[in-house]
C-alpha positions in Angstrom: -74.9 -4.3 67.8 -77.5 -1.9 67.5 -77.3 1.8 68.6 -80.4 4.0 69.8 -81.4 6.1 66.9 -82.1 8.9 69.4 -79.1 9.2 71.7 -76.7 6.8 70.1 -76.2 4.7 72.9 -74.9 1.2 72.0 -77.9 -1.4 73.0 -75.6 -4.2 73.9 -78.5 -6.4 75.3 -82.0 -7.0 75.0 -82.7 -5.2 78.3 -81.5 -1.9 76.8 -84.0 -1.9 74.0 -87.0 0.5 74.1 -90.7 -0.7 74.3 -93.7 -0.1 71.9 -97.1 0.7 73.3 -98.1 -2.8 73.1 -95.0 -3.9 75.4 -93.0 -5.4 72.4 -89.4 -4.6 72.0 -88.4 -1.6 69.8 -84.9 -2.3 68.3 -84.7 1.4 67.1 -84.6 3.3 70.4 -83.2 2.6 73.9 -85.2 2.1 77.1 -84.1 5.6 78.3 -85.4 7.3 75.2 -88.3 5.2 74.3 -89.6 3.3 77.4 -93.2 2.9 76.5 -94.2 3.6 72.9 -93.1 7.1 72.8 -90.3 9.3 73.5 -89.4 10.1 77.1 -88.9 13.7 76.2 -90.9 14.2 73.1 -90.0 17.9 72.7 -86.4 17.6 73.6 -84.3 19.4 70.7 -81.1 18.1 69.3 -79.1 20.6 71.3 -80.8 19.4 74.6 -80.1 15.8 73.6 -76.4 16.7 73.3 -76.4 18.3 76.8 -78.3 15.3 78.1 -75.4 12.9 76.8 -72.4 14.8 77.6 -72.2 13.6 81.1 -72.2 10.0 80.1 -69.5 10.6 77.4 -67.3 12.2 80.2 -67.7 9.2 82.4 -66.4 7.1 79.4 -63.1 9.3 79.4 -64.2 12.1 76.8 -63.5 15.7 77.7 -66.6 18.0 77.5 -65.2 19.4 74.3 -64.5 16.0 72.7 -67.9 14.8 73.8 -69.9 17.9 72.4 -67.9 17.5 69.0 -68.6 13.7 68.8 -72.3 14.0 69.7 -72.7 16.9 67.2 -71.3 15.1 64.3 -72.8 11.5 65.2 -76.3 12.2 66.5 -77.4 14.3 63.4 -77.1 11.1 61.4 -79.5 9.1 63.8 -83.1 8.6 62.7 -84.7 10.9 65.2 -82.6 13.8 64.1 -82.0 13.1 60.4 
């Protein structure tokens, strides 16, 4: 399974992959981060991405603190933030 190299979301199906400018599938980034050949929020900082992702992690059962720690440790290894 691929993971978005911006937000870390698992891309479990083709529908979750982002799109390049020519409409082809981009397998590195999800549809939410990279919907049409560029980042949805091109100026988003690492810290802002963490804040964006925390509510989704809480829905998966993480506490806010656990989510923040997990995202801080994991996102820094992704292509967009490395």
